[in-house]
N, C-alpha and C positions, 0 to 999 in steps of 0.2 A: 470361733474357728474360721470365720470368713477370711481372715488374713492368711490362713494356711492354704486356701484353695490354689492360689497361683504360685506357691512355693514348689510344687511338685515338678514342673518342667526343668528347673535348674538341676543340672547334674545327672539327668537321665537320658541324654542323647546317646546314640550308638557310638559316638566318639569319646564319651566321658571316660576319664581314667585319671588316676593319681599322677602328679607331676613326675614323681620318681619313686624308686623302691623304698627310700627312707620315709617318704610321706605316708606310704602304705603302712609301714611298721609303726609310725607314731600314732596313726589312727587306730590300729589294732590295739595299742596299749590303752587308748582312751575308750574303746568300745566296751559295752557291757559284756560280762563273761560269755553269754551264749552267742552274741554276735561276733565276739572275738574268735571263738572256736571256728565258726564258719568262714570268717575272714582269713584266718591262718590256713585253713584247708583249701582256700582258693575258690570256694563256692560263691562268696560275696566279695565284691571289690570295695575299695575305699569309698567311692561315691555312694554305693548302696547303703553302707552303714551310716555314712554322714547324713543322708537324706532321711533315713528312717529315724535316727535319733533326734534330728532337728524337729521333725513332725511330732514325735513323741513328746518332746519338751513343750511345744506349742499347745498340744491338746491335753497335757497332763497325763499321758499314757505311759505307765511304767512297766507294764507286763512285757517281759522279754520275748515271750512267744509271739505276741502281737507285733512287736518291732521286727522280729525275724520275718514274719509274713510280709510286712511292708517292705523290708529290704529285698526280699525275694521278688516282690512285684516290681520294684525299681530295676533290679537286675534283669528281670524278664524283658522289660522294654529295651534295655541296652542290648540284649541278645536277640531281639527281633520279634519277640512275642508281644501280644497286646495285653495279656493277663497271665495269671498263674493259677494252677490247680494244686492246692496244697496236698492232695492225695497222690500226686504223681512224683514220688520221691526219686524215681529213676531219672527223670528229666532234671529235677532240681539239684541233684547231687553232682552234676557234671561241673568240674572246675572251669572257670572262664578263660584261663590263660591259654594261649595258642599251643604251648608245648606241655601242658599239665597232664599228669597221670591221673587215673581215677582215684577218688578219695577212699579212705577206709571208713569204718563205721562212724556215724555222726549222731549226736544226741537229738534226734528229731522228736518234737513233742508228740504226745499221743493225739491221733488225728481228731477224734470227736471233740475232745476238750479244747484242742487248738482252734478248730473252726468255731466253736461256741464262743471262745474268748475274742476272736477276731470280730464276730458279728456283734458282740456286746461293747466293743471299743468305741470311745468318742471320736476316734479317727475315721470310723467306717460308716458309710451309708449302706443300708441293706435293701436290696431289691431295686427294681426299675423306678419305683416311685419314692425311693428313700430320699433323705435330706439332700438338698442340692449344695450345701455349704461345707461338705467334708471332702478331704483330699483323696480318699480311698473308697472304693465301692465293692460290695459283695453281691454278686448276682449268680444264683443257681450253681453254687460251688466254685465260682471263678472270682478271683480277686484282681481288681483293676486299679491303677491310678485313674482318678475320676476323669481326667482330661481324655484319656484313651477310651474310656467307656462312652463318653459323650460322642466322640468321633465315630465309634463303632455303631452307636445308635443312629447317628445321622446318616451314615452310609446305608444301614439296613432300611431305614424308613424311606430314604430317597429312592433306593432301588425298588422297593416294594411299590411305591407310588408310581414310578415310571412303568412298571409292569402291569399295574392293576387295570388300566383302561387302554386297550389297543387303539391305535389310530385308525379311524375309518373315514367317515365323512365323504369328501369329494373324490377320493381315490377309487376309481372303478377297478373291479377285479380284472376285467378284460384288458384294461390299459396296463395294469401291472404285469399281467401274464405276457403281454406283447413285448414290453420293455425288457423283461427278464430273458425271454427267449431270444431276443435280438442281441443282447449284450453278452449272454452266456449261451453260445451255440450248442447244438445237440450233443456234440462231443464233450462239452464241458462237464466238470464235476457237478453232479446234482446237488451236492452239499453247498457249493458256491451259489447256486440258484436259491437254495433255501436261505442262505445268509442274506441275500439281496431282498427276498420277500420279507424276512424277519425285520430287517432294518427299515423297510418302508412302513410296516405295520406296528412297530414297537418303538417306544422312546428309549429303550435300553437294549442293545445287542452286544453280546460277548462272543467274539470270533476267535477261536483258538485253533492251534495246530502246531505241529513241529516244523523244523526247518524244511524249506522246499515245497511246502504244501500250497503255496499260492495265496498267502494271506494278503499281501499288498496288491497283488493282481485283483483279488476279490474286492478290496477296498476301492480301488480306482473304478471298477465297473459298478459297484454299489453306488458310488457318487453319481455316475452317469444315470443310473436307474432313478435315483432320487430326484435329480434335476429334471428328468423326463416326466415323472408321474406326480411329483409334489412341487416342482418349480414352475417356471424357471426362476433364476435369481436367488436360489437358496444361498445364504451366507454360510460358508463352510470353513472350519478351522481344522488344521492338521497339527498334532502336537505329539511330543514324546518326552520322556523324562530327562534326556541328555541332548546336548547339541549334536553329537555324532549320530544318535538314533534319529533325531529329527531330520538331519541331512540325508540319511539313508532312506527314510520314508518319503521325503520330497522327491528325491531322484527316482525312486521306484514308481511312484504314482505318475510322475511326469512321463517316464518312459512308456508306461502302459497307456496313458491318455494319448500319446503321440500315435498310437496304432488305431485309435478310434476314427470313425468317419468324421467329416467336417462338422456335421450338426452336433454330434456328441462332444467333439473337441471344443466347440464354441460354448456349449452348455457348461462343461466342467471348468474350462479355462486352464490356468496354470497355478494351481493352489500352492501356497507357500507353507512350509512347516516350521514350527518354532518349538521351543521348550515349553513345558507346562508352566514353569515359573514365569516365563515372559508372557505367555498367554493370559495368565491370571493377573499379572501386573504386580511387581514388587512394590511394597510400601516401605519407605525409608525408616519409618518409626516402628516397624515390627518385622521380626524374622519368621513369624508363623502365620501372619495374616496377609491378605492380598487386596489390591484395589477393587477387584471384582469379587463380590460376595453375595450374600442373600439379599442385601439391600441395593446392590448395584450389579445386575446380572451381565454376563457376557452377551453381546448382541447376536451371536451366531445361531443359526437354525440347526446346524449339524456340527458336532464336534467328534473328531476321530482321534483316539489316543493309541499309539503304537507302543510296543514293549511295556505293556501294562503290568507285567510281573514285577517291574522295577518300581512301581508306584506304591508308596507307603500308605498306611491307613489315614494319617492326618492329611496328606496331600489329596487323597481321593475324596475325603470329606469336604475339603475346600473346593475342589472341582465341582462336586455335585451340588453344593449350595450356591455356586456361582452360575449354574445353568438356568436358563429360563424354563419354567415347567413344561412348555410345549416343545422344547428343543429335543432333538434326537442325539443320543450318545452311543458311539460305537467304540467299544473297548477291544483291542486286538493284542494278542500275545500268546506265549507258550507257558502254560501253568507248570510245566515240568522243569523250567529253569529255576535258578536261584531267585528267591523273593527279594524284596527291597532291602537295602542296607538298614534302613530304619524300620520301625515296628510295623508289623502287619504282613499278611500274605493275601492281599485283597483279591487278586485275580483267581488264585486257587480256591479261595472261599466262595466267590461268586459262582464259580464253575461247580463246586461241590455242594452248594446249598440244596436242601430239598425243595421241590417245586412250590412256588408261592402264588403263581397265577393259575387261572382256571383253564377252560377249554381254549385250544389254539384258535386264533381267527381263521375263518374258512380259507381266506386267501393265502395264509401261511401253510395251513395243513395241506393244501393242494400241491405244495412243492415238497412235502416231507418225503425224504428218500426211503425206498423200500428197505435199504440195508441198515437203517438206524436201529440200534438196540432199543429195548423198552426204556432203559434209563436215559438214552439220548432223546427219545421222544418226550419223556417227562421234562427234561431240561430245556426243551424248546419253550416251555411255559415261562422259563426264566430268561428267555432270549439267548440261550447258549447254543452255538453251532460249532462243532469241531470238524475241521478239515483233516482228512486222512490220506488222500492221494498225493504222492510225492511227484512233483513235476520237475524240480530243479535239482538234478544230480548228475555229475559227470559219469559217463559210462565206465563201469567197473569200480567206481568209488565205493569204499566201505565205510565212509564217515557216517552216513545216515543209518545203515544197519548197526553200526557200533552204538550210535546214540539210542536207537530203538531198544537194544538189549540192555543198556544202562537204565533207560526209562522204565522198562519192565522188571527191573531187579533181577535179571538173569545173569548171575556172575559167571557161570560156566560158559555161556555164549559170549559174554564180553571178553573173557580170556581167549576163547577160540578165535574171535575176530582179531584181537590184538596179536596173537601169536602167528596167525596166517599172514599178517602184514600186507604188503603190496605197495602200490604207488601212492596211496592215500592215507594209509595207517602204518605207523611205525611204533614198535614197542621196544624200549630200551630197558630190559630187566636188570635192575641193579642188585648188587650183592649185599647191600646194607643200607642204613639210613643216610649215609653220606656218599656222594658220587665220587668215583675214582676219576683220575685225570682223563683216562680213555673215554669214560662215559660223558664227561663234560665236553669233550671234543665233538660229540655227536650233535650238540647244540651250536657249537661255535661257528660252523660253516654257514648256516642260515643267518645267524645273528650278524656275522661280519658282512655277508653279501648284501643283506638289506640295509644295514647301517652305512656301509660304504656308498651304496647307491644314493641313499638319502643325503649324505654329506656332499657328494659330487653335485647333485641337483641344487642343493642349498647354496653352495659356493658360487654357482653361476646365476643365482637369483631365480631359478626355475621353481616357483612356488608349487605349481601343479605337480611337477615331477617329484618334488620332495614329499608332498602329502601322499602321493600314490606309493612311494617307497616306504613311507611310515607304516602303511598297512600291509606290506609284503610279508612280514614275519613279526610275531609277537610272542615273547616269553611270558608264560603265566604261572603263577604260584598261588598256593592257598594262604600262606603266611606272609606277614610283612617283615618279620625278623627271623634270625637264626640261619643256619646253613641252607635251609630250603625256603628262604624268605626273600622278599623283593629287595630289601636293602643290600644284601650280599650280592645278589645276582645283577642288580642294576649297575653296581660299581664294576663288577667283573666284565659285563658286556660293554660298558663304556670304554674300558681299557682296550678291549678287542677292536672296537670300531675305530678308536683313535689311532691305533697301530695300523689297521688296514687302510684307513683313509688318508694317512699322512703322506704328503708328497715327499720324495727323497730329499733328505737334508732339512726338512721342515721341523725344527724343534719347538717352534712357538705353538704349533697346534697341539703338541703333546702336553705342553704346559697348560694350555687352556682346558684341555680335557681333564688334566689333573685337578685344576681348580674346580671344575664342574662336579667332580666326584663328591665334593662336600654335599651338594644337593642330592646326587644320586644315592648316596649312602644314608641319607636321613629322610626318607620319604614320609615319615610320620609328621614332620614339621613343615616340609616344603621349603622352597628357596624363595627368599625375598625378591620381589620384582625390582628392588632398588639396590641390588648387590653390585659387586664390581663388574666392569665391562667384560672381563674374561668369562663371565657366566653366559654371555649372549653371543656365542660363537655360531657361525653358520653350520647347520646340521644338528643342533641340539634339539632332540625331540621333547615336547612339553606335554605335561598333563596338568590341567587346571584343577585345583583342589578347593576352590571356594567360589560361590556364586558372586557375580559382579555385574550388576545391571548396567552400569555406565559403559563398560567395555563391550557388553553383550556376550560375555563368556560365562559359562556355568560349570559347576563341579562335574568333572568327567570329560570335558571337552579336551581333545588332543590337537596338537599343532607342531610347528617346526620353526626354528629361527632360520631365516634365509638372508642372503646378501641383498642389499637394496641400493645399489649404485653408490653415489657419493655420500648419501646420508647414513651409510653404515649398514645396519641390519634391521630387520622387521620380523615380527612373529606372524605366521599365517595359520589359519584354522579353517575347518569346514570343507566345503566342496572344492575339489582340485580344479574344477573348471571356472569357479568364481569364488576364490578364497577370501575370507575376511582378513584384513590386515590391521595389526595392532602394534604400536610402538612398545618396546620392552618396558619403558617406564610407566606405561598405563596398564600393564598386566596385573591381574590378581595373583595371589600365591600360586606357584607352579612347582612341579617336580620334573626331574629328568625321567623319561619313561621308556627306557630300554627294556624294562620288565614291569609287570603290574599284577595285582591280585586278580583272580577270576572275577570277583565282584565288579572291579573296575572295567573289565572287558565287556560287560553286558551292553547290548545295544550296538556292538561293533562286530565286524567280521574282518578276518585277515587271511591272506593267501596261505601262509603256513602258521601253525600254532605249535609251540613246544610247551608241554605241561610237565612241571616237576612236582611230583607228589610228595607230601610230607610222610613221616612214619605212620603206620596204620593206626596208632593210638591217638593221633591228633583228632580232637573234636571238630575241627574245621573240615575234615575230610568226609564229605557227604555225597550221596547220590546226585543231588542237584548240582553240586559244584563240579563233579566230573562230567555230567551231561552238558552243563553250560559251557565248560571249556572245550569239549569236543565239538560242539555245534558252533563255535566261533570260527572254525577253520573252513575255508572254501576248497582247498586243494590237498592239504596234508595236515594231519594231526600226529604229533610225536609225543608219546607218553613215556616219561622216565620215572620208574618207581619199582617197588617190589610187587609180586603177585599178591602178597598179603595186603598191601595198601590198596590195590585195585579192588580186591574182594571186600575189604572193609568199607570202601566208599560206596560200592553198589549196594551193600547190605545196610547202609545207614541213611535212610531218608530223613530229611529235616522235619522236625516236629515243632511247629509254631502254634502256640496256644492262642485261641481267639474264640469268640462266641458267635461269630457271624454266620456260621453254618447251623447254629442251634436255634430252635424256636424260642421266642421270648417266654419266660415263665408266667 
């Protein structure tokens, strides 16, 4: 079975899918009868069946119920879970297609016999200490692909080790108290003070909070406290999962540092933020391993990761093993947002774990706020501090009250805020699953205005202006395909923008826009960077869809094509005040990004957000998706959909299976 261990990653990524519908049908015909039933029902995809049957052949496993369990474990990873619980039929029976309806009765095996057969299979290692050379593992009622079990165990053990022994030594309690009181004045949030004290005394701090609660403000001041009491000269790294999120983190930290006195400014300096992948160091010979690992640690004393909800379990495992044992790790994020596209919900699991550390260090306990709940006091032992006071909110804005109602699962309050409307919230209640022309026009104004401003700036070579216009409005959707999908709406908006931005009598611009719609209409495959020149017109908004170490661009980065004097055009990305410039022929695969999925929008913020909801029956319509979309907006969020769809989203929290919150058996 040794050869089977490394066969599991193939075909199990979040993007795995059959090449076309006919491939799916051919595989169903070759599937065993039981797997075929679940394939036809849409519960299993082609990749799930293929991997399960391949592993079964390698191990000599012919029991169809065991192969069904393995296929479900593969499917679970593609759906974002780390493992599968065979007793949770409600979760297992959901078809994976974006527009699929619930399934009818399926021939599920009898649970006890099924679990016994799985544990007896030569494919399966049983328990924490089970055989290391099997591709699937059964632990306390959960079935994992072994690679993901190993990553979960690494994260668990690394987190526990970092929390086990508080940092003491030369850090005097009075020095810490003085630094915290100086950098967090009396009027400051006492929870921010608590976060600073925790970061000084613990090698793992998890700072959470919703939008506007001052997370990045706290990060900047925590860095100043650390340099004061544990420095000077601490080597600090700032990182985020995407380039856009890293740029936002860097800008926010630098703005806060600029308000410090001269001494603290000198101590903190001007830290630069990067993507996690760049921080860890890509290896050209591997897509899953990095230059920095357990044998070649990162040199930093402090590592800060923002937007941690977007970090997958495998990436968190790679980060933790790359840290020096004595380094401090500060994880920052909002656990109520969508989890990572890939497997895992690490931030939510770390926040939700039962306490693993003992008594709080005295220096931390002294800052414990009186308004902490008993559960929050317990979570301090895990380094978790939640910020609750909202500082950044325009007067009269209803965006954050709307987000809070969504987070709390209060559908009646969500509808009340939406129907009340105002300058910051707009609800376009549609009469059916497809929008009418009048309803579509409610989106068109913002899309045209932002798109035309982007094109005007791009044509004059104003890179900063184009990048700012890119974030003025964003159309977000749950699906990639269908009438409420990215492909349809990206092409539609592209046409609007081309018409609005075309100078009188300029027919060539319309032709270029038409050519580009090939890319806008097929976002699942992207546009080749080596396509015809008409694809690279000034004002084309870009979304990078693959990591590329050579260009310095990463999956999720957004940019714009702008005019570049006599040399033609150039793509610009990142900070509007200091944009990265890349020639089109050096770009990795990109899409036209007049519209994007909500997942793609994580780590970004936009002036206005228009969210088009799918039908209520869509399995992609969840509480986390609605919350994430709403909190991407700074000034206005416009929700287009039925009341039924809104209530369905609020009442459907994401359920990702993992064992990170559970004690080891």
